[in-house]
Backbone and ligand atoms as CSV (ligand in chain L), in Angstrom:
chain,resi,resn,atom,element,x,y,z
A,1,MET,N,N,122.252,72.797,118.769
A,1,MET,CA,C,122.494,73.146,120.163
A,1,MET,C,C,121.147,73.012,120.950
A,2,SER,N,N,121.228,72.345,122.143
A,2,SER,CA,C,120.047,72.181,122.931
A,2,SER,C,C,119.580,73.481,123.465
A,3,LYS,N,N,118.331,73.527,123.964
A,3,LYS,CA,C,117.808,74.826,124.487
A,3,LYS,C,C,118.617,75.205,125.740
A,4,GLU,N,N,119.033,74.188,126.542
A,4,GLU,CA,C,119.827,74.463,127.729
A,4,GLU,C,C,121.131,75.094,127.373
A,5,ASP,N,N,121.760,74.556,126.344
A,5,ASP,CA,C,123.069,75.097,125.884
A,5,ASP,C,C,122.903,76.556,125.336
A,6,ARG,N,N,121.798,76.736,124.623
A,6,ARG,CA,C,121.540,78.038,124.084
A,6,ARG,C,C,121.350,79.031,125.190
A,7,ALA,N,N,120.550,78.668,126.185
A,7,ALA,CA,C,120.296,79.548,127.378
A,7,ALA,C,C,121.585,79.868,128.038
A,8,ALA,N,N,122.508,78.872,128.230
A,8,ALA,CA,C,123.767,79.084,128.875
A,8,ALA,C,C,124.641,80.051,128.057
A,9,ALA,N,N,124.648,79.833,126.739
A,9,ALA,CA,C,125.526,80.679,125.858
A,9,ALA,C,C,124.993,82.096,125.833
A,10,LEU,N,N,123.668,82.247,125.927
A,10,LEU,CA,C,123.061,83.651,125.955
A,10,LEU,C,C,123.440,84.294,127.233
A,11,LYS,N,N,123.470,83.517,128.331
A,11,LYS,CA,C,123.846,84.039,129.665
A,11,LYS,C,C,125.293,84.534,129.675
A,12,VAL,N,N,126.183,83.766,129.024
A,12,VAL,CA,C,127.562,84.179,128.927
A,12,VAL,C,C,127.706,85.510,128.204
A,13,LEU,N,N,126.970,85.611,127.040
A,13,LEU,CA,C,126.995,86.793,126.229
A,13,LEU,C,C,126.397,87.971,127.065
A,14,GLN,N,N,125.317,87.723,127.706
A,14,GLN,CA,C,124.699,88.807,128.597
A,14,GLN,C,C,125.690,89.325,129.621
A,15,THR,N,N,126.431,88.442,130.199
A,15,THR,CA,C,127.367,88.875,131.229
A,15,THR,C,C,128.522,89.694,130.601
A,16,GLU,N,N,128.947,89.271,129.407
A,16,GLU,CA,C,129.918,90.062,128.665
A,16,GLU,C,C,129.445,91.413,128.329
A,17,VAL,N,N,128.180,91.528,127.907
A,17,VAL,CA,C,127.574,92.791,127.572
A,17,VAL,C,C,127.518,93.686,128.849
A,18,ALA,N,N,127.112,93.080,129.981
A,18,ALA,CA,C,126.991,93.839,131.238
A,18,ALA,C,C,128.274,94.473,131.681
A,19,GLY,N,N,129.401,93.849,131.273
A,19,GLY,CA,C,130.722,94.381,131.646
A,19,GLY,C,C,131.342,95.260,130.629
A,20,CYS,N,N,130.636,95.498,129.515
A,20,CYS,CA,C,131.242,96.238,128.405
A,20,CYS,C,C,131.428,97.730,128.734
A,21,THR,N,N,132.632,98.259,128.438
A,21,THR,CA,C,132.856,99.688,128.632
A,21,THR,C,C,133.468,100.316,127.371
A,22,ARG,N,N,133.188,99.678,126.224
A,22,ARG,CA,C,133.747,100.188,124.952
A,22,ARG,C,C,133.331,101.631,124.666
A,23,CYS,N,N,132.011,101.858,124.851
A,23,CYS,CA,C,131.493,103.244,124.624
A,23,CYS,C,C,131.545,103.943,125.967
A,24,LYS,N,N,132.552,104.781,126.103
A,24,LYS,CA,C,132.878,105.403,127.446
A,24,LYS,C,C,131.673,106.162,127.989
A,25,VAL,N,N,131.087,107.018,127.096
A,25,VAL,CA,C,129.982,107.838,127.587
A,25,VAL,C,C,128.765,106.951,127.980
A,26,LEU,N,N,128.454,106.010,127.175
A,26,LEU,CA,C,127.323,105.089,127.515
A,26,LEU,C,C,127.513,104.329,128.778
A,27,ALA,N,N,128.718,103.758,128.944
A,27,ALA,CA,C,129.047,102.963,130.115
A,27,ALA,C,C,129.016,103.804,131.370
A,28,ALA,N,N,129.364,105.101,131.223
A,28,ALA,CA,C,129.379,106.006,132.378
A,28,ALA,C,C,127.959,106.500,132.758
A,29,THR,N,N,127.072,106.529,131.825
A,29,THR,CA,C,125.752,107.118,132.105
A,29,THR,C,C,124.614,106.118,132.241
A,30,ARG,N,N,124.853,104.864,131.869
A,30,ARG,CA,C,123.765,103.867,131.940
A,30,ARG,C,C,123.472,103.456,133.379
A,31,THR,N,N,122.243,103.045,133.691
A,31,THR,CA,C,121.964,102.412,134.980
A,31,THR,C,C,122.404,100.931,134.926
A,32,GLN,N,N,122.102,100.321,133.733
A,32,GLN,CA,C,122.477,98.916,133.540
A,32,GLN,C,C,122.360,98.668,132.002
A,33,THR,N,N,122.930,97.614,131.549
A,33,THR,CA,C,122.771,97.187,130.159
A,33,THR,C,C,121.402,96.490,129.985
A,34,VAL,N,N,120.911,96.541,128.764
A,34,VAL,CA,C,119.565,95.936,128.486
A,34,VAL,C,C,119.756,94.903,127.420
A,35,PHE,N,N,119.773,93.623,127.738
A,35,PHE,CA,C,120.239,92.563,126.817
A,35,PHE,C,C,119.175,92.142,125.852
A,36,GLY,N,N,118.064,91.607,126.387
A,36,GLY,CA,C,116.957,91.105,125.494
A,36,GLY,C,C,116.007,90.314,126.338
A,37,VAL,N,N,114.853,90.011,125.764
A,37,VAL,CA,C,113.815,89.292,126.544
A,37,VAL,C,C,112.965,88.477,125.639
A,38,GLY,N,N,112.450,87.321,126.144
A,38,GLY,CA,C,111.528,86.594,125.378
A,38,GLY,C,C,111.892,85.143,125.184
A,39,ASN,N,N,111.237,84.536,124.203
A,39,ASN,CA,C,111.415,83.132,123.785
A,39,ASN,C,C,112.843,82.969,123.248
A,40,ILE,N,N,113.613,82.068,123.823
A,40,ILE,CA,C,115.002,81.856,123.289
A,40,ILE,C,C,114.983,80.841,122.167
A,41,THR,N,N,113.875,80.287,121.812
A,41,THR,CA,C,113.770,79.535,120.547
A,41,THR,C,C,112.716,80.174,119.701
A,42,PRO,N,N,112.902,81.437,119.253
A,42,PRO,CA,C,111.797,82.172,118.672
A,42,PRO,C,C,111.706,81.887,117.128
A,43,ARG,N,N,110.508,81.957,116.607
A,43,ARG,CA,C,110.364,82.061,115.169
A,43,ARG,C,C,110.699,83.487,114.727
A,44,LEU,N,N,110.372,84.437,115.600
A,44,LEU,CA,C,110.476,85.846,115.160
A,44,LEU,C,C,111.216,86.692,116.269
A,45,VAL,N,N,112.175,87.472,115.769
A,45,VAL,CA,C,112.926,88.382,116.635
A,45,VAL,C,C,112.576,89.774,116.221
A,46,PHE,N,N,112.211,90.669,117.162
A,46,PHE,CA,C,112.046,92.098,116.967
A,46,PHE,C,C,113.335,92.786,117.365
A,47,MET,N,N,113.840,93.680,116.518
A,47,MET,CA,C,115.075,94.388,116.842
A,47,MET,C,C,114.792,95.897,116.845
A,48,GLY,N,N,114.957,96.534,118.020
A,48,GLY,CA,C,114.752,97.923,118.191
A,48,GLY,C,C,116.013,98.717,118.104
A,49,GLU,N,N,115.987,99.953,118.620
A,49,GLU,CA,C,117.117,100.901,118.493
A,49,GLU,C,C,118.040,100.822,119.691
A,50,ALA,N,N,117.528,101.308,120.803
A,50,ALA,CA,C,118.344,101.354,122.057
A,50,ALA,C,C,117.402,101.588,123.184
A,51,PRO,N,N,117.852,101.252,124.410
A,51,PRO,CA,C,116.981,101.384,125.554
A,51,PRO,C,C,116.684,102.913,125.808
A,52,GLY,N,N,115.497,103.180,126.314
A,52,GLY,CA,C,115.144,104.513,126.744
A,52,GLY,C,C,115.215,104.559,128.304
A,53,ALA,N,N,114.629,105.557,128.906
A,53,ALA,CA,C,114.749,105.767,130.332
A,53,ALA,C,C,114.095,104.541,131.126
A,54,ASP,N,N,112.916,104.172,130.681
A,54,ASP,CA,C,112.206,103.080,131.399
A,54,ASP,C,C,113.023,101.725,131.294
A,55,GLU,N,N,113.557,101.508,130.084
A,55,GLU,CA,C,114.282,100.274,129.843
A,55,GLU,C,C,115.612,100.267,130.597
A,56,ASP,N,N,116.236,101.411,130.650
A,56,ASP,CA,C,117.484,101.586,131.455
A,56,ASP,C,C,117.236,101.318,132.945
A,57,LYS,N,N,116.103,101.716,133.458
A,57,LYS,CA,C,115.740,101.526,134.807
A,57,LYS,C,C,115.415,100.064,135.091
A,58,GLN,N,N,114.659,99.409,134.193
A,58,GLN,CA,C,114.149,98.083,134.456
A,58,GLN,C,C,115.030,96.965,133.914
A,59,GLY,N,N,115.913,97.331,132.935
A,59,GLY,CA,C,116.828,96.282,132.374
A,59,GLY,C,C,116.110,95.378,131.368
A,60,ILE,N,N,114.971,95.796,130.846
A,60,ILE,CA,C,114.137,95.002,129.936
A,60,ILE,C,C,113.802,95.878,128.689
A,61,PRO,N,N,113.971,95.363,127.465
A,61,PRO,CA,C,113.657,96.204,126.262
A,61,PRO,C,C,112.167,96.445,126.110
A,62,PHE,N,N,111.877,97.580,125.603
A,62,PHE,CA,C,110.447,97.938,125.224
A,62,PHE,C,C,109.516,97.729,126.348
A,63,VAL,N,N,109.690,98.469,127.489
A,63,VAL,CA,C,108.713,98.443,128.536
A,63,VAL,C,C,108.042,99.783,128.803
A,64,GLY,N,N,108.498,100.837,128.072
A,64,GLY,CA,C,107.871,102.155,128.181
A,64,GLY,C,C,106.700,102.267,127.194
A,65,ARG,N,N,106.359,103.527,126.857
A,65,ARG,CA,C,105.178,103.737,126.008
A,65,ARG,C,C,105.370,103.077,124.646
A,66,ALA,N,N,106.555,103.165,124.062
A,66,ALA,CA,C,106.796,102.514,122.746
A,66,ALA,C,C,106.647,101.033,122.917
A,67,GLY,N,N,107.052,100.552,124.050
A,67,GLY,CA,C,106.991,99.087,124.319
A,67,GLY,C,C,105.552,98.610,124.464
A,68,GLN,N,N,104.725,99.479,125.066
A,68,GLN,CA,C,103.303,99.047,125.128
A,68,GLN,C,C,102.659,99.020,123.777
A,69,LEU,N,N,103.098,99.894,122.951
A,69,LEU,CA,C,102.582,99.879,121.517
A,69,LEU,C,C,103.098,98.638,120.775
A,70,LEU,N,N,104.391,98.323,121.056
A,70,LEU,CA,C,104.940,97.088,120.415
A,70,LEU,C,C,104.153,95.879,120.868
A,71,THR,N,N,103.794,95.816,122.131
A,71,THR,CA,C,103.015,94.674,122.647
A,71,THR,C,C,101.639,94.571,121.912
A,72,LYS,N,N,101.043,95.767,121.689
A,72,LYS,CA,C,99.764,95.808,120.930
A,72,LYS,C,C,99.902,95.270,119.498
A,73,ILE,N,N,101.062,95.678,118.884
A,73,ILE,CA,C,101.341,95.234,117.547
A,73,ILE,C,C,101.507,93.696,117.495
A,74,ILE,N,N,102.237,93.182,118.483
A,74,ILE,CA,C,102.533,91.726,118.568
A,74,ILE,C,C,101.156,91.009,118.702
A,75,GLU,N,N,100.354,91.565,119.581
A,75,GLU,CA,C,99.069,90.881,119.895
A,75,GLU,C,C,98.133,90.946,118.682
A,76,ALA,N,N,98.178,92.090,117.991
A,76,ALA,CA,C,97.364,92.214,116.763
A,76,ALA,C,C,97.695,91.115,115.752
A,77,CYS,N,N,98.976,90.642,115.834
A,77,CYS,CA,C,99.400,89.583,115.002
A,77,CYS,C,C,99.055,88.175,115.539
A,78,THR,N,N,98.232,88.151,116.561
A,78,THR,CA,C,97.738,86.930,117.230
A,78,THR,C,C,98.889,86.226,117.982
A,79,LEU,N,N,99.967,86.942,118.289
A,79,LEU,CA,C,101.086,86.397,119.030
A,79,LEU,C,C,101.057,87.072,120.440
A,80,ARG,N,N,101.833,86.495,121.344
A,80,ARG,CA,C,102.096,87.112,122.632
A,80,ARG,C,C,103.536,87.532,122.789
A,81,ARG,N,N,103.823,88.491,123.597
A,81,ARG,CA,C,105.191,88.918,123.766
A,81,ARG,C,C,106.116,87.789,124.071
A,82,GLY,N,N,105.643,86.808,124.828
A,82,GLY,CA,C,106.488,85.676,125.186
A,82,GLY,C,C,106.719,84.674,124.079
A,83,ASP,N,N,106.012,84.845,122.976
A,83,ASP,CA,C,106.284,84.041,121.813
A,83,ASP,C,C,107.569,84.417,121.037
A,84,VAL,N,N,107.849,85.769,121.111
A,84,VAL,CA,C,108.892,86.341,120.299
A,84,VAL,C,C,110.073,86.666,121.183
A,85,TYR,N,N,111.179,87.114,120.579
A,85,TYR,CA,C,112.329,87.610,121.362
A,85,TYR,C,C,112.508,89.040,120.910
A,86,ILE,N,N,112.802,89.941,121.897
A,86,ILE,CA,C,112.915,91.343,121.622
A,86,ILE,C,C,114.352,91.760,122.084
A,87,LEU,N,N,115.054,92.408,121.158
A,87,LEU,CA,C,116.394,92.957,121.488
A,87,LEU,C,C,116.602,94.310,120.840
A,88,ASN,N,N,117.634,94.967,121.221
A,88,ASN,CA,C,117.942,96.272,120.634
A,88,ASN,C,C,119.337,96.218,119.927
A,89,THR,N,N,119.494,97.274,119.064
A,89,THR,CA,C,120.759,97.431,118.377
A,89,THR,C,C,121.930,97.765,119.432
A,90,LEU,N,N,121.572,98.796,120.278
A,90,LEU,CA,C,122.533,99.101,121.338
A,90,LEU,C,C,121.948,98.563,122.632
A,91,LYS,N,N,122.879,98.089,123.543
A,91,LYS,CA,C,122.475,97.551,124.758
A,91,LYS,C,C,122.483,98.582,125.931
A,92,CYS,N,N,122.959,99.793,125.540
A,92,CYS,CA,C,123.040,100.867,126.599
A,92,CYS,C,C,122.161,102.037,126.149
A,93,ARG,N,N,121.611,102.791,127.105
A,93,ARG,CA,C,120.794,103.945,126.768
A,93,ARG,C,C,121.654,105.130,126.371
A,94,PRO,N,N,121.428,105.691,125.205
A,94,PRO,CA,C,122.099,106.903,124.841
A,94,PRO,C,C,121.583,108.104,125.708
A,95,PRO,N,N,122.461,108.952,126.218
A,95,PRO,CA,C,121.944,110.076,127.039
A,95,PRO,C,C,120.958,110.899,126.296
A,96,GLU,N,N,119.945,111.364,126.977
A,96,GLU,CA,C,118.894,112.203,126.426
A,96,GLU,C,C,118.167,111.470,125.242
A,97,ASN,N,N,118.289,110.197,125.166
A,97,ASN,CA,C,117.665,109.391,124.079
A,97,ASN,C,C,118.111,109.857,122.711
A,98,ARG,N,N,119.350,110.369,122.562
A,98,ARG,CA,C,119.829,110.781,121.270
A,98,ARG,C,C,119.974,109.517,120.427
A,99,ASN,N,N,120.097,109.732,119.108
A,99,ASN,CA,C,120.381,108.579,118.182
A,99,ASN,C,C,121.731,108.007,118.494
A,100,PRO,N,N,121.829,106.670,118.353
A,100,PRO,CA,C,123.178,106.042,118.496
A,100,PRO,C,C,124.167,106.594,117.483
A,101,GLU,N,N,125.416,106.818,117.947
A,101,GLU,CA,C,126.496,107.227,117.030
A,101,GLU,C,C,126.926,106.026,116.266
A,102,PRO,N,N,127.448,106.233,115.042
A,102,PRO,CA,C,127.973,105.060,114.201
A,102,PRO,C,C,129.004,104.227,114.997
A,103,ASP,N,N,129.866,104.902,115.773
A,103,ASP,CA,C,130.887,104.027,116.420
A,103,ASP,C,C,130.285,103.282,117.549
A,104,GLU,N,N,129.154,103.736,118.108
A,104,GLU,CA,C,128.523,102.929,119.150
A,104,GLU,C,C,127.818,101.712,118.548
A,105,VAL,N,N,127.270,101.856,117.375
A,105,VAL,CA,C,126.640,100.708,116.679
A,105,VAL,C,C,127.734,99.704,116.348
A,106,LEU,N,N,128.875,100.206,115.904
A,106,LEU,CA,C,130.022,99.382,115.572
A,106,LEU,C,C,130.457,98.547,116.782
A,107,ASN,N,N,130.538,99.264,117.931
A,107,ASN,CA,C,130.930,98.622,119.173
A,107,ASN,C,C,129.993,97.491,119.607
A,108,CYS,N,N,128.712,97.710,119.350
A,108,CYS,CA,C,127.626,96.729,119.752
A,108,CYS,C,C,127.408,95.680,118.685
A,109,ARG,N,N,127.909,95.888,117.475
A,109,ARG,CA,C,127.601,94.956,116.386
A,109,ARG,C,C,127.854,93.485,116.719
A,110,GLY,N,N,129.047,93.292,117.316
A,110,GLY,CA,C,129.434,91.869,117.664
A,110,GLY,C,C,128.438,91.320,118.611
A,111,PHE,N,N,127.879,92.121,119.531
A,111,PHE,CA,C,126.929,91.594,120.522
A,111,PHE,C,C,125.603,91.165,119.875
A,112,PHE,N,N,124.998,92.087,119.026
A,112,PHE,CA,C,123.699,91.684,118.478
A,112,PHE,C,C,123.891,90.614,117.386
A,113,GLU,N,N,125.029,90.536,116.691
A,113,GLU,CA,C,125.242,89.488,115.761
A,113,GLU,C,C,125.313,88.101,116.435
A,114,ARG,N,N,126.092,88.062,117.566
A,114,ARG,CA,C,126.178,86.790,118.340
A,114,ARG,C,C,124.889,86.383,118.909
A,115,GLN,N,N,124.078,87.426,119.394
A,115,GLN,CA,C,122.787,87.149,119.975
A,115,GLN,C,C,121.854,86.530,118.922
A,116,ILE,N,N,121.835,87.094,117.782
A,116,ILE,CA,C,120.968,86.561,116.676
A,116,ILE,C,C,121.427,85.215,116.264
A,117,ASP,N,N,122.792,85.024,116.148
A,117,ASP,CA,C,123.322,83.666,115.810
A,117,ASP,C,C,122.822,82.590,116.783
A,118,LEU,N,N,122.880,83.000,118.055
A,118,LEU,CA,C,122.474,81.993,119.070
A,118,LEU,C,C,120.939,81.734,119.017
A,119,LEU,N,N,120.125,82.789,118.709
A,119,LEU,CA,C,118.665,82.679,118.704
A,119,LEU,C,C,118.154,81.890,117.526
A,120,GLN,N,N,118.949,82.035,116.374
A,120,GLN,CA,C,118.564,81.377,115.111
A,120,GLN,C,C,117.095,81.572,114.817
A,121,PRO,N,N,116.581,82.832,114.730
A,121,PRO,CA,C,115.153,82.988,114.442
A,121,PRO,C,C,114.917,82.670,112.971
A,122,GLU,N,N,113.679,82.366,112.660
A,122,GLU,CA,C,113.206,82.154,111.179
A,122,GLU,C,C,113.059,83.495,110.486
A,123,TYR,N,N,112.684,84.510,111.309
A,123,TYR,CA,C,112.413,85.828,110.769
A,123,TYR,C,C,112.911,86.930,111.730
A,124,ILE,N,N,113.251,88.115,111.113
A,124,ILE,CA,C,113.612,89.236,111.931
A,124,ILE,C,C,112.771,90.446,111.498
A,125,CYS,N,N,112.244,91.182,112.461
A,125,CYS,CA,C,111.557,92.420,112.126
A,125,CYS,C,C,112.322,93.598,112.785
A,126,CYS,N,N,112.895,94.435,111.858
A,126,CYS,CA,C,113.575,95.573,112.371
A,126,CYS,C,C,112.625,96.762,112.582
A,127,LEU,N,N,112.742,97.354,113.758
A,127,LEU,CA,C,111.795,98.508,114.099
A,127,LEU,C,C,112.614,99.731,113.959
A,128,GLY,N,N,112.383,100.503,112.867
A,128,GLY,CA,C,112.948,101.817,112.655
A,128,GLY,C,C,114.312,101.717,111.951
A,129,GLY,N,N,114.724,102.955,111.529
A,129,GLY,CA,C,115.899,103.061,110.656
A,129,GLY,C,C,117.194,102.620,111.261
A,130,VAL,N,N,117.407,102.847,112.543
A,130,VAL,CA,C,118.688,102.465,113.134
A,130,VAL,C,C,118.907,100.980,113.110
A,131,ALA,N,N,117.874,100.185,113.525
A,131,ALA,CA,C,118.007,98.740,113.478
A,131,ALA,C,C,118.104,98.223,112.074
A,132,ALA,N,N,117.282,98.787,111.172
A,132,ALA,CA,C,117.258,98.332,109.798
A,132,ALA,C,C,118.645,98.521,109.113
A,133,LYS,N,N,119.149,99.796,109.260
A,133,LYS,CA,C,120.382,100.132,108.585
A,133,LYS,C,C,121.540,99.384,109.166
A,134,SER,N,N,121.490,99.217,110.515
A,134,SER,CA,C,122.587,98.522,111.262
A,134,SER,C,C,122.671,97.025,110.868
A,135,LEU,N,N,121.504,96.397,110.875
A,135,LEU,CA,C,121.475,94.932,110.608
A,135,LEU,C,C,121.830,94.662,109.114
A,136,LEU,N,N,121.241,95.512,108.265
A,136,LEU,CA,C,121.396,95.207,106.817
A,136,LEU,C,C,122.653,95.906,106.236
A,137,ASN,N,N,123.331,96.701,107.046
A,137,ASN,CA,C,124.483,97.513,106.565
A,137,ASN,C,C,124.051,98.346,105.302
A,138,SER,N,N,122.921,98.996,105.440
A,138,SER,CA,C,122.364,99.795,104.373
A,138,SER,C,C,122.325,101.263,104.704
A,139,GLU,N,N,122.406,102.046,103.712
A,139,GLU,CA,C,122.260,103.535,103.860
A,139,GLU,C,C,120.870,103.936,103.553
A,140,LEU,N,N,120.023,103.054,103.070
A,140,LEU,CA,C,118.661,103.441,102.686
A,140,LEU,C,C,117.823,103.818,103.852
A,141,SER,N,N,116.823,104.681,103.627
A,141,SER,CA,C,115.922,105.113,104.666
A,141,SER,C,C,114.924,103.984,104.976
A,142,ILE,N,N,114.307,104.076,106.107
A,142,ILE,CA,C,113.320,103.078,106.568
A,142,ILE,C,C,112.188,103.078,105.543
A,143,GLY,N,N,111.785,104.255,105.055
A,143,GLY,CA,C,110.757,104.254,104.027
A,143,GLY,C,C,111.053,103.505,102.820
A,144,LYS,N,N,112.356,103.427,102.460
A,144,LYS,CA,C,112.735,102.617,101.267
A,144,LYS,C,C,112.910,101.132,101.592
A,145,LEU,N,N,113.280,100.885,102.822
A,145,LEU,CA,C,113.605,99.497,103.263
A,145,LEU,C,C,112.314,98.686,103.544
A,146,ARG,N,N,111.213,99.335,103.987
A,146,ARG,CA,C,110.018,98.652,104.373
A,146,ARG,C,C,109.289,98.034,103.161
A,147,LYS,N,N,108.245,97.271,103.428
A,147,LYS,CA,C,107.337,96.711,102.472
A,147,LYS,C,C,107.940,95.574,101.620
A,148,THR,N,N,109.121,95.125,101.922
A,148,THR,CA,C,109.769,94.053,101.198
A,148,THR,C,C,110.745,93.241,102.049
A,149,PHE,N,N,110.964,92.027,101.704
A,149,PHE,CA,C,111.941,91.225,102.552
A,149,PHE,C,C,113.388,91.431,102.092
A,150,HIS,N,N,114.224,91.535,103.069
A,150,HIS,CA,C,115.694,91.568,102.909
A,150,HIS,C,C,116.252,90.302,103.531
A,151,GLN,N,N,117.516,90.132,103.455
A,151,GLN,CA,C,118.166,88.952,104.015
A,151,GLN,C,C,119.258,89.372,104.944
A,152,TYR,N,N,119.404,88.731,106.125
A,152,TYR,CA,C,120.535,88.854,106.994
A,152,TYR,C,C,121.007,87.405,107.280
A,153,ARG,N,N,122.155,87.072,106.764
A,153,ARG,CA,C,122.764,85.717,106.885
A,153,ARG,C,C,121.716,84.653,106.613
A,154,GLY,N,N,120.938,84.835,105.514
A,154,GLY,CA,C,119.930,83.861,105.154
A,154,GLY,C,C,118.623,83.946,105.786
A,155,ILE,N,N,118.474,84.871,106.777
A,155,ILE,CA,C,117.215,85.045,107.495
A,155,ILE,C,C,116.447,86.130,106.871
A,156,PRO,N,N,115.101,85.925,106.451
A,156,PRO,CA,C,114.307,87.024,105.914
A,156,PRO,C,C,114.081,88.104,106.937
A,157,VAL,N,N,114.290,89.326,106.536
A,157,VAL,CA,C,114.156,90.491,107.412
A,157,VAL,C,C,113.120,91.441,106.894
A,158,LEU,N,N,112.154,91.777,107.662
A,158,LEU,CA,C,111.146,92.786,107.330
A,158,LEU,C,C,111.400,94.008,108.173
A,159,CYS,N,N,111.479,95.148,107.545
A,159,CYS,CA,C,111.710,96.451,108.298
A,159,CYS,C,C,110.404,97.277,108.289
A,160,THR,N,N,110.128,97.908,109.457
A,160,THR,CA,C,108.985,98.779,109.498
A,160,THR,C,C,109.325,99.967,110.380
A,161,TYR,N,N,108.294,100.849,110.528
A,161,TYR,CA,C,108.582,102.037,111.392
A,161,TYR,C,C,108.666,101.664,112.845
A,162,HIS,N,N,109.426,102.496,113.606
A,162,HIS,CA,C,109.631,102.262,115.012
A,162,HIS,C,C,108.353,102.656,115.758
A,163,PRO,N,N,107.937,101.944,116.827
A,163,PRO,CA,C,106.759,102.282,117.607
A,163,PRO,C,C,106.866,103.747,118.141
A,164,SER,N,N,108.029,104.237,118.488
A,164,SER,CA,C,108.114,105.678,118.955
A,164,SER,C,C,107.742,106.658,117.828
A,165,TYR,N,N,108.050,106.256,116.597
A,165,TYR,CA,C,107.654,107.093,115.451
A,165,TYR,C,C,106.109,107.104,115.355
A,166,LEU,N,N,105.451,105.922,115.631
A,166,LEU,CA,C,104.035,105.855,115.563
A,166,LEU,C,C,103.394,106.660,116.622
A,167,LEU,N,N,104.038,106.806,117.786
A,167,LEU,CA,C,103.466,107.625,118.846
A,167,LEU,C,C,103.370,109.073,118.427
A,168,ARG,N,N,104.371,109.512,117.595
A,168,ARG,CA,C,104.379,110.865,117.135
A,168,ARG,C,C,103.587,111.042,115.826
A,169,ASN,N,N,103.481,109.952,115.011
A,169,ASN,CA,C,102.787,109.963,113.746
A,169,ASN,C,C,101.806,108.823,113.632
A,170,PRO,N,N,100.668,108.949,114.333
A,170,PRO,CA,C,99.726,107.799,114.334
A,170,PRO,C,C,99.226,107.379,112.938
A,171,GLU,N,N,99.278,108.314,112.030
A,171,GLU,CA,C,98.754,107.972,110.716
A,171,GLU,C,C,99.714,106.873,110.050
A,172,ALA,N,N,100.907,106.651,110.538
A,172,ALA,CA,C,101.781,105.684,109.957
A,172,ALA,C,C,101.469,104.252,110.443
A,173,LYS,N,N,100.443,104.172,111.421
A,173,LYS,CA,C,100.091,102.833,111.920
A,173,LYS,C,C,99.559,101.950,110.837
A,174,ARG,N,N,98.890,102.582,109.900
A,174,ARG,CA,C,98.329,101.815,108.750
A,174,ARG,C,C,99.473,101.122,107.975
A,175,ASP,N,N,100.546,101.814,107.791
A,175,ASP,CA,C,101.789,101.296,107.039
A,175,ASP,C,C,102.322,100.132,107.830
A,176,VAL,N,N,102.495,100.274,109.143
A,176,VAL,CA,C,103.052,99.202,109.935
A,176,VAL,C,C,102.137,98.013,109.933
A,177,TRP,N,N,100.882,98.224,109.972
A,177,TRP,CA,C,99.942,97.077,109.911
A,177,TRP,C,C,100.047,96.374,108.556
A,178,GLU,N,N,100.278,97.072,107.490
A,178,GLU,CA,C,100.482,96.479,106.157
A,178,GLU,C,C,101.737,95.620,106.193
A,179,ASP,N,N,102.822,96.156,106.795
A,179,ASP,CA,C,104.067,95.432,106.940
A,179,ASP,C,C,103.932,94.111,107.738
A,180,MET,N,N,103.176,94.278,108.846
A,180,MET,CA,C,102.973,93.088,109.745
A,180,MET,C,C,102.099,92.027,109.054
A,181,GLN,N,N,101.155,92.447,108.226
A,181,GLN,CA,C,100.341,91.468,107.507
A,181,GLN,C,C,101.198,90.769,106.488
A,182,LEU,N,N,102.118,91.461,105.851
A,182,LEU,CA,C,103.037,90.846,104.900
A,182,LEU,C,C,103.939,89.783,105.637
A,183,LEU,N,N,104.415,90.185,106.796
A,183,LEU,CA,C,105.254,89.282,107.611
A,183,LEU,C,C,104.461,88.034,108.051
A,184,MET,N,N,103.279,88.265,108.572
A,184,MET,CA,C,102.477,87.112,109.112
A,184,MET,C,C,102.126,86.165,107.950
A,185,LYS,N,N,101.838,86.726,106.763
A,185,LYS,CA,C,101.502,85.917,105.594
A,185,LYS,C,C,102.699,84.962,105.297
A,186,ARG,N,N,103.927,85.575,105.282
A,186,ARG,CA,C,105.117,84.859,104.930
A,186,ARG,C,C,105.399,83.783,106.041
A,187,MET,N,N,105.007,84.063,107.277
A,187,MET,CA,C,105.202,83.082,108.383
A,187,MET,C,C,104.142,82.068,108.422
A,188,GLY,N,N,103.090,82.245,107.605
A,188,GLY,CA,C,101.980,81.227,107.579
A,188,GLY,C,C,101.045,81.460,108.735
A,189,ILE,N,N,101.070,82.652,109.319
A,189,ILE,CA,C,100.138,82.965,110.425
A,189,ILE,C,C,98.893,83.626,109.847
A,190,VAL,N,N,97.755,82.992,110.010
A,190,VAL,CA,C,96.523,83.529,109.426
A,190,VAL,C,C,95.901,84.516,110.433
A,191,LEU,N,N,95.656,85.757,109.953
A,191,LEU,CA,C,95.060,86.767,110.809
A,191,LEU,C,C,93.555,86.731,110.670
A,192,PRO,N,N,92.867,87.071,111.720
A,192,PRO,CA,C,91.390,87.085,111.660
A,192,PRO,C,C,90.887,87.914,110.470
A,193,GLY,N,N,90.014,87.348,109.637
A,193,GLY,CA,C,89.471,88.082,108.500
A,193,GLY,C,C,90.375,87.979,107.258
A,194,LYS,N,N,91.558,87.320,107.394
A,194,LYS,CA,C,92.490,87.300,106.318
A,194,LYS,C,C,92.683,85.876,105.781
A,195,GLY,N,N,91.785,84.964,106.243
A,195,GLY,CA,C,91.986,83.515,105.903
A,195,GLY,C,C,91.677,83.299,104.400
L,1,URA,N1,N,112.919,102.004,121.902
L,1,URA,C1,C,113.768,100.995,121.482
L,1,URA,O1,O,114.217,101.047,120.409
L,1,URA,N2,N,114.079,100.090,122.326
L,1,URA,C2,C,113.608,100.034,123.571
L,1,URA,O2,O,113.918,99.096,124.235
L,1,URA,C3,C,112.682,101.030,123.988
L,1,URA,C4,C,112.410,102.032,123.118
């Protein structure tokens, strides 16, 4: 599929998402849906949990405090935000930033699956337990899922802690950096001092 066709297909999906009312509570409380942002021919896709207040306001994933930390993580990997594509498991903000309900993940599954199918990334990095468990259909905790590669439809998936978790537990930054080093090595991206 050409880049133009991919952009058009993503636009169709985005419009479908914007009109979705499957989750009555989310549809009634959101300002707008938050589809995804970045390079539509990405080597790497980051998958988060759900929009927060800032994302709901701006319509762009990871623009609040957790987003700023994600940007720092991406840049520490010698990449720019515009090199990767960023999406969430849920496209609507859960009220009070509560965790997504299982039926809400189920309702959104078709959207994130189609989005990833269109993007065809070489690698996926799941941020936090909701993304990791939802994508991999796993019951395992993020602590068990990190540090090793999993597969989603043939795509290698690396799971790590969510940036929001790092804001509350800065000591876990070391673990995330280890995960990112593992991912960069597999992607063939040489980090400074790691050549
Ligand atoms: N946390 C997420 O998981 N996604 C966002 O877009 C923002 C915060």
